[in-house]
TIFI-381826 format. One record per residue (C-alpha): residue in one letter; chain; residue number from 1; x, z, y. Coordinates in steps of 0.02 Angstrom, whole numbers. Layout:
<sites>
+------+-------+-----+--------+--------+--------+
: rest : kette :  nr :     px :     pz :     py :
+------+-------+-----+--------+--------+--------+
:    A :     A : NUM :      X :      Z :      Y :
...
+------+-------+-----+--------+--------+--------+
</sites>
This chain:
<sites>
+------+-------+-----+--------+--------+--------+
: rest : kette :  nr :     px :     pz :     py :
+------+-------+-----+--------+--------+--------+
:    M :     A :   1 :   5250 :   4983 :   4175 :
:    A :     A :   2 :   5343 :   4942 :   4324 :
:    A :     A :   3 :   5361 :   4760 :   4279 :
:    A :     A :   4 :   5173 :   4745 :   4225 :
:    A :     A :   5 :   5130 :   4833 :   4387 :
:    A :     A :   6 :   5219 :   4735 :   4503 :
:    L :     A :   7 :   5145 :   4580 :   4406 :
:    L :     A :   8 :   4971 :   4647 :   4435 :
:    G :     A :   9 :   5004 :   4663 :   4621 :
:    R :     A :  10 :   5075 :   4477 :   4640 :
:    A :     A :  11 :   4926 :   4428 :   4538 :
:    A :     A :  12 :   4799 :   4511 :   4658 :
:    G :     A :  13 :   4907 :   4438 :   4801 :
:    L :     A :  14 :   4882 :   4256 :   4732 :
:    G :     A :  15 :   4684 :   4285 :   4725 :
:    L :     A :  16 :   4666 :   4352 :   4571 :
:    G :     A :  17 :   4555 :   4485 :   4662 :
:    L :     A :  18 :   4613 :   4622 :   4526 :
:    G :     A :  19 :   4661 :   4750 :   4690 :
:    L :     A :  20 :   4765 :   4912 :   4673 :
:    G :     A :  21 :   4756 :   5039 :   4524 :
:    L :     A :  22 :   4725 :   4941 :   4386 :
:    V :     A :  23 :   4775 :   5004 :   4214 :
:    A :     A :  24 :   4778 :   4857 :   4082 :
:    V :     A :  25 :   4742 :   4878 :   3902 :
:    A :     A :  26 :   4904 :   4817 :   3802 :
:    G :     A :  27 :   4898 :   4829 :   3616 :
:    G :     A :  28 :   4746 :   4926 :   3611 :
:    R :     A :  29 :   4842 :   5065 :   3721 :
:    R :     A :  30 :   4811 :   5081 :   3892 :
:    L :     A :  31 :   4971 :   5059 :   4013 :
:    L :     A :  32 :   4948 :   5211 :   4125 :
:    R :     A :  33 :   4967 :   5391 :   4036 :
:    C :     A :  34 :   4915 :   5552 :   4119 :
:    G :     A :  35 :   4986 :   5722 :   4091 :
:    T :     A :  36 :   5132 :   5771 :   3994 :
:    G :     A :  37 :   5048 :   5742 :   3822 :
:    A :     A :  38 :   5004 :   5592 :   3708 :
:    G :     A :  39 :   4822 :   5561 :   3766 :
:    L :     A :  40 :   4749 :   5439 :   3866 :
:    R :     A :  41 :   4634 :   5482 :   3998 :
:    E :     A :  42 :   4451 :   5415 :   3974 :
:    R :     A :  43 :   4404 :   5395 :   4128 :
:    G :     A :  44 :   4393 :   5239 :   4262 :
:    T :     A :  45 :   4301 :   5066 :   4231 :
:    G :     A :  46 :   4346 :   4924 :   4124 :
:    T :     A :  47 :   4310 :   4744 :   4178 :
:    L :     A :  48 :   4337 :   4582 :   4091 :
:    L :     A :  49 :   4460 :   4461 :   4138 :
:    G :     A :  50 :   4445 :   4318 :   4021 :
:    G :     A :  51 :   4411 :   4420 :   3887 :
:    A :     A :  52 :   4528 :   4547 :   3897 :
:    V :     A :  53 :   4481 :   4724 :   3957 :
:    V :     A :  54 :   4567 :   4762 :   4123 :
:    Y :     A :  55 :   4540 :   4951 :   4179 :
:    R :     A :  56 :   4528 :   5022 :   4356 :
:    A :     A :  57 :   4589 :   5203 :   4375 :
:    G :     A :  58 :   4455 :   5322 :   4422 :
:    G :     A :  59 :   4456 :   5452 :   4528 :
:    A :     A :  60 :   4519 :   5579 :   4391 :
:    A :     A :  61 :   4649 :   5445 :   4309 :
:    E :     A :  62 :   4722 :   5438 :   4517 :
:    R :     A :  63 :   4736 :   5597 :   4553 :
:    C :     A :  64 :   4842 :   5633 :   4394 :
:    L :     A :  65 :   4955 :   5531 :   4485 :
:    S :     A :  66 :   4963 :   5656 :   4633 :
:    R :     A :  67 :   4954 :   5803 :   4546 :
:    G :     A :  68 :   5099 :   5942 :   4562 :
:    T :     A :  69 :   5035 :   5998 :   4740 :
:    S :     A :  70 :   5022 :   6171 :   4654 :
:    S :     A :  71 :   5076 :   6281 :   4507 :
:    I :     A :  72 :   4895 :   6338 :   4489 :
:    Q :     A :  73 :   4781 :   6220 :   4395 :
:    R :     A :  74 :   4660 :   6149 :   4526 :
:    P :     A :  75 :   4496 :   6194 :   4477 :
:    K :     A :  76 :   4354 :   6066 :   4402 :
:    R :     A :  77 :   4219 :   6010 :   4503 :
:    P :     A :  78 :   4043 :   6050 :   4408 :
:    L :     A :  79 :   3950 :   5946 :   4324 :
:    T :     A :  80 :   3778 :   5877 :   4390 :
:    A :     A :  81 :   3621 :   5923 :   4334 :
:    Y :     A :  82 :   3594 :   5760 :   4243 :
:    F :     A :  83 :   3764 :   5754 :   4185 :
:    R :     A :  84 :   3737 :   5920 :   4094 :
:    F :     A :  85 :   3579 :   5841 :   3996 :
:    V :     A :  86 :   3680 :   5699 :   3940 :
:    M :     A :  87 :   3808 :   5813 :   3893 :
:    D :     A :  88 :   3679 :   5900 :   3770 :
:    N :     A :  89 :   3572 :   5754 :   3720 :
:    R :     A :  90 :   3707 :   5610 :   3686 :
:    S :     A :  91 :   3750 :   5677 :   3498 :
:    A :     A :  92 :   3555 :   5684 :   3466 :
:    F :     A :  93 :   3526 :   5513 :   3543 :
:    R :     A :  94 :   3663 :   5438 :   3447 :
:    E :     A :  95 :   3617 :   5498 :   3281 :
:    K :     A :  96 :   3438 :   5436 :   3326 :
:    N :     A :  97 :   3502 :   5281 :   3367 :
:    P :     A :  98 :   3666 :   5221 :   3272 :
:    E :     A :  99 :   3633 :   5044 :   3317 :
:    V :     A : 100 :   3645 :   5017 :   3514 :
:    S :     A : 101 :   3769 :   5001 :   3623 :
:    N :     A : 102 :   3850 :   5128 :   3759 :
:    T :     A : 103 :   3765 :   5049 :   3892 :
:    E :     A : 104 :   3590 :   5050 :   3805 :
:    L :     A : 105 :   3613 :   5228 :   3745 :
:    V :     A : 106 :   3641 :   5287 :   3919 :
:    K :     A : 107 :   3500 :   5186 :   3984 :
:    K :     A : 108 :   3372 :   5284 :   3841 :
:    L :     A : 109 :   3467 :   5462 :   3913 :
:    A :     A : 110 :   3416 :   5405 :   4088 :
:    G :     A : 111 :   3241 :   5354 :   4033 :
:    A :     A : 112 :   3232 :   5521 :   3947 :
:    W :     A : 113 :   3308 :   5622 :   4108 :
:    K :     A : 114 :   3178 :   5537 :   4212 :
:    E :     A : 115 :   3026 :   5597 :   4129 :
:    L :     A : 116 :   3097 :   5759 :   4073 :
:    P :     A : 117 :   2961 :   5900 :   4168 :
:    A :     A : 118 :   3031 :   5972 :   4312 :
:    S :     A : 119 :   3035 :   6177 :   4229 :
:    Q :     A : 120 :   3162 :   6088 :   4088 :
:    K :     A : 121 :   3267 :   5998 :   4236 :
:    Q :     A : 122 :   3270 :   6168 :   4321 :
:    V :     A : 123 :   3367 :   6254 :   4193 :
:    Y :     A : 124 :   3507 :   6125 :   4203 :
:    E :     A : 125 :   3503 :   6162 :   4391 :
:    E :     A : 126 :   3506 :   6337 :   4392 :
:    A :     A : 127 :   3686 :   6303 :   4291 :
:    R :     A : 128 :   3744 :   6197 :   4401 :
:    K :     A : 129 :   3711 :   6300 :   4554 :
:    T :     A : 130 :   3780 :   6451 :   4441 :
:    D :     A : 131 :   3944 :   6347 :   4406 :
:    W :     A : 132 :   3961 :   6277 :   4603 :
:    K :     A : 133 :   3965 :   6464 :   4672 :
:    R :     A : 134 :   4113 :   6499 :   4544 :
:    Y :     A : 135 :   4188 :   6321 :   4583 :
:    G :     A : 136 :   4190 :   6375 :   4779 :
:    E :     A : 137 :   4266 :   6547 :   4748 :
:    Q :     A : 138 :   4403 :   6463 :   4638 :
:    M :     A : 139 :   4433 :   6334 :   4757 :
:    A :     A : 140 :   4462 :   6455 :   4885 :
:    A :     A : 141 :   4593 :   6563 :   4793 :
:    Y :     A : 142 :   4667 :   6381 :   4742 :
:    K :     A : 143 :   4680 :   6325 :   4929 :
:    A :     A : 144 :   4751 :   6504 :   4986 :
:    Q :     A : 145 :   4906 :   6493 :   4893 :
:    L :     A : 146 :   4946 :   6331 :   4956 :
:    T :     A : 147 :   5098 :   6280 :   5071 :
:    P :     A : 148 :   5059 :   6179 :   5207 :
:    A :     A : 149 :   5126 :   6023 :   5137 :
:    Q :     A : 150 :   5037 :   6058 :   4993 :
:    A :     A : 151 :   4873 :   6078 :   5103 :
:    A :     A : 152 :   4899 :   5935 :   5191 :
:    A :     A : 153 :   4919 :   5825 :   5017 :
:    L :     A : 154 :   4755 :   5882 :   4960 :
:    K :     A : 155 :   4664 :   5847 :   5121 :
:    E :     A : 156 :   4726 :   5669 :   5122 :
:    E :     A : 157 :   4682 :   5668 :   4939 :
:    R :     A : 158 :   4491 :   5702 :   4995 :
:    R :     A : 159 :   4512 :   5584 :   5144 :
:    K :     A : 160 :   4565 :   5430 :   5014 :
:    Q :     A : 161 :   4416 :   5506 :   4883 :
:    L :     A : 162 :   4285 :   5474 :   5030 :
:    A :     A : 163 :   4366 :   5316 :   5090 :
:    R :     A : 164 :   4366 :   5241 :   4911 :
:    R :     A : 165 :   4163 :   5303 :   4896 :
:    R :     A : 166 :   4117 :   5249 :   5065 :
:    S :     A : 167 :   4205 :   5052 :   5008 :
:    I :     A : 168 :   4112 :   5066 :   4839 :
:    R :     A : 169 :   3941 :   5099 :   4934 :
:    A :     A : 170 :   3965 :   4951 :   5069 :
:    K :     A : 171 :   4014 :   4842 :   4933 :
:    R :     A : 172 :   3857 :   4876 :   4825 :
:    E :     A : 173 :   3754 :   4867 :   4973 :
:    L :     A : 174 :   3839 :   4693 :   5006 :
:    N :     A : 175 :   3805 :   4640 :   4835 :
:    L :     A : 176 :   3624 :   4694 :   4846 :
:    L :     A : 177 :   3602 :   4569 :   5032 :
:    G :     A : 178 :   3663 :   4426 :   4918 :
:    K :     A : 179 :   3842 :   4408 :   5012 :
:    P :     A : 180 :   3934 :   4268 :   4938 :
:    K :     A : 181 :   4081 :   4269 :   4833 :
:    R :     A : 182 :   4239 :   4238 :   4910 :
:    A :     A : 183 :   4341 :   4073 :   4882 :
:    R :     A : 184 :   4450 :   4047 :   4747 :
:    S :     A : 185 :   4640 :   4000 :   4760 :
:    G :     A : 186 :   4714 :   3868 :   4660 :
:    F :     A : 187 :   4804 :   3986 :   4545 :
:    N :     A : 188 :   4648 :   4087 :   4523 :
:    I :     A : 189 :   4560 :   3934 :   4475 :
:    F :     A : 190 :   4705 :   3896 :   4350 :
:    L :     A : 191 :   4713 :   4067 :   4271 :
:    S :     A : 192 :   4530 :   4052 :   4251 :
:    E :     A : 193 :   4534 :   3904 :   4145 :
:    N :     A : 194 :   4689 :   3940 :   4031 :
:    F :     A : 195 :   4669 :   4130 :   4009 :
:    Q :     A : 196 :   4576 :   4124 :   3847 :
:    E :     A : 197 :   4690 :   4006 :   3746 :
:    T :     A : 198 :   4861 :   4054 :   3820 :
:    E :     A : 199 :   4963 :   4165 :   3685 :
:    G :     A : 200 :   5009 :   4323 :   3700 :
:    N :     A : 201 :   5008 :   4507 :   3648 :
:    S :     A : 202 :   4911 :   4593 :   3793 :
:    P :     A : 203 :   4825 :   4540 :   3950 :
:    V :     A : 204 :   4987 :   4579 :   4054 :
:    A :     A : 205 :   5090 :   4445 :   3928 :
:    K :     A : 206 :   4968 :   4314 :   3977 :
:    L :     A : 207 :   4957 :   4349 :   4141 :
:    K :     A : 208 :   5155 :   4350 :   4156 :
:    K :     A : 209 :   5173 :   4187 :   4059 :
:    L :     A : 210 :   5022 :   4096 :   4165 :
:    F :     A : 211 :   5106 :   4152 :   4308 :
:    D :     A : 212 :   5267 :   4063 :   4246 :
:    T :     A : 213 :   5182 :   3912 :   4201 :
:    W :     A : 214 :   5103 :   3897 :   4374 :
:    K :     A : 215 :   5271 :   3935 :   4474 :
:    K :     A : 216 :   5353 :   3781 :   4375 :
:    M :     A : 217 :   5217 :   3653 :   4399 :
:    S :     A : 218 :   5252 :   3518 :   4510 :
:    A :     A : 219 :   5159 :   3487 :   4666 :
:    S :     A : 220 :   5046 :   3333 :   4585 :
:    Q :     A : 221 :   4992 :   3475 :   4441 :
:    K :     A : 222 :   4939 :   3594 :   4559 :
:    Q :     A : 223 :   4841 :   3463 :   4667 :
:    P :     A : 224 :   4697 :   3459 :   4544 :
:    Y :     A : 225 :   4673 :   3658 :   4571 :
:    L :     A : 226 :   4722 :   3657 :   4750 :
:    Q :     A : 227 :   4578 :   3528 :   4779 :
:    L :     A : 228 :   4460 :   3636 :   4679 :
:    A :     A : 229 :   4497 :   3763 :   4793 :
:    E :     A : 230 :   4483 :   3698 :   4950 :
:    D :     A : 231 :   4319 :   3630 :   4887 :
:    D :     A : 232 :   4284 :   3803 :   4862 :
:    K :     A : 233 :   4330 :   3872 :   5032 :
:    V :     A : 234 :   4215 :   3731 :   5100 :
:    R :     A : 235 :   4080 :   3816 :   4985 :
:    Y :     A : 236 :   4108 :   4002 :   5033 :
:    E :     A : 237 :   4099 :   3932 :   5230 :
:    N :     A : 238 :   3935 :   3855 :   5205 :
:    E :     A : 239 :   3854 :   3995 :   5115 :
:    M :     A : 240 :   3927 :   4119 :   5241 :
:    K :     A : 241 :   3853 :   4046 :   5386 :
:    S :     A : 242 :   3673 :   4040 :   5295 :
:    W :     A : 243 :   3700 :   4216 :   5252 :
:    E :     A : 244 :   3767 :   4262 :   5416 :
:    A :     A : 245 :   3618 :   4199 :   5506 :
:    K :     A : 246 :   3499 :   4290 :   5389 :
:    M :     A : 247 :   3587 :   4468 :   5419 :
:    I :     A : 248 :   3559 :   4424 :   5620 :
:    E :     A : 249 :   3396 :   4400 :   5578 :
:    L :     A : 250 :   3377 :   4565 :   5481 :
:    G :     A : 251 :   3463 :   4648 :   5636 :
:    R :     A : 252 :   3627 :   4685 :   5534 :
:    E :     A : 253 :   3746 :   4603 :   5652 :
:    D :     A : 254 :   3864 :   4744 :   5599 :
:    L :     A : 255 :   3890 :   4638 :   5419 :
:    V :     A : 256 :   3933 :   4473 :   5522 :
:    R :     A : 257 :   4073 :   4503 :   5623 :
:    S :     A : 258 :   4203 :   4617 :   5568 :
:    K :     A : 259 :   4301 :   4737 :   5685 :
:    K :     A : 260 :   4455 :   4629 :   5655 :
:    Q :     A : 261 :   4358 :   4478 :   5734 :
:    R :     A : 262 :   4289 :   4557 :   5870 :
:    L :     A : 263 :   4471 :   4627 :   5938 :
:    K :     A : 264 :   4508 :   4440 :   5915 :
:    K :     A : 265 :   4374 :   4379 :   6020 :
:    K :     A : 266 :   4419 :   4496 :   6164 :
:    P :     A : 267 :   4591 :   4409 :   6215 :
:    A :     A : 268 :   4472 :   4253 :   6218 :
:    E :     A : 269 :   4351 :   4336 :   6349 :
:    T :     A : 270 :   4485 :   4415 :   6444 :
:    A :     A : 271 :   4583 :   4246 :   6465 :
:    K :     A : 272 :   4416 :   4147 :   6520 :
:    Q :     A : 273 :   4381 :   4304 :   6638 :
:    A :     A : 274 :   4548 :   4287 :   6710 :
:    G :     A : 275 :   4540 :   4100 :   6724 :
:    T :     A : 276 :   4374 :   4123 :   6822 :
:    A :     A : 277 :   4448 :   4237 :   6939 :
:    K :     A : 278 :   4608 :   4146 :   6964 :
:    A :     A : 279 :   4506 :   3988 :   7010 :
:    S :     A : 280 :   4399 :   4097 :   7113 :
:    S :     A : 281 :   4553 :   4153 :   7201 :
:    G :     A : 282 :   4588 :   3975 :   7243 :
:    R :     A : 283 :   4445 :   3933 :   7319 :
:    G :     A : 284 :   4453 :   4069 :   7431 :
:    K :     A : 285 :   4628 :   4038 :   7491 :
:    K :     A : 286 :   4599 :   3856 :   7531 :
:    A :     A : 287 :   4453 :   3931 :   7627 :
:    K :     A : 288 :   4546 :   4033 :   7725 :
:    L :     A : 289 :   4695 :   3887 :   7758 :
:    K :     A : 290 :   4562 :   3772 :   7809 :
:    K :     A : 291 :   4492 :   3899 :   7932 :
:    S :     A : 292 :   4658 :   3924 :   8008 :
:    E :     A : 293 :   4694 :   3735 :   8036 :
:    E :     A : 294 :   4530 :   3737 :   8133 :
+------+-------+-----+--------+--------+--------+
</sites>
């Protein structure tokens, strides 16, 4: 498992865009297990990588890695009114629509919830409020028995959760605004072209094999992929210029220049101001010298 995690990390660094918190499915099972039982966490989102499923650990899966903050089990957050409706009606909808996919089933449930009369929605909302009140009392008791170190760990976990949510919202907004996709690396292009036909019992095994193959390739063999990567970089830069100009027109300069870029710009401006001040000081000294000579 450690080797698989290390490989995923290296692949992300090479431009795969896999990111952290990924859980690969190997031979029909996930590599990350939560708790002491044999069961696997069902939460988390799946994405396709060359036809292989790679899961990003959800909040519950990540929390399982940071448990142990208390001997008392942490209270579970109550379900929203909508999810209560889904839990109550999913089985019935599945019986009526056995042929539809899970995605389509969720769409049908969402549509049914949207059309549900306000009086019926209120029943689920009242149940949520009741559970929320109980949850508040349970959380207060849970926090009261924590040590200072455990309380600090809980606070840090909450901070990370909020940061992840802000990041997800920001990415969704950028997608809606049509921000260009980042340029791919040479290895990323090599991977996407060869992943499907590569032999391996799992996505991680395929990834490792391709990574080893890439390392052994000569410079001339890598050159076509590196050239494609350079072309993609030019594409990205051109598309970004157009997109940034559009964002400026929309009054969204905050999406154009990152904080890092602004910090890089400041030293240049400071140097320019220092140069102007130096030149002005030099002119002043020359004027004084000329006056004393007269």
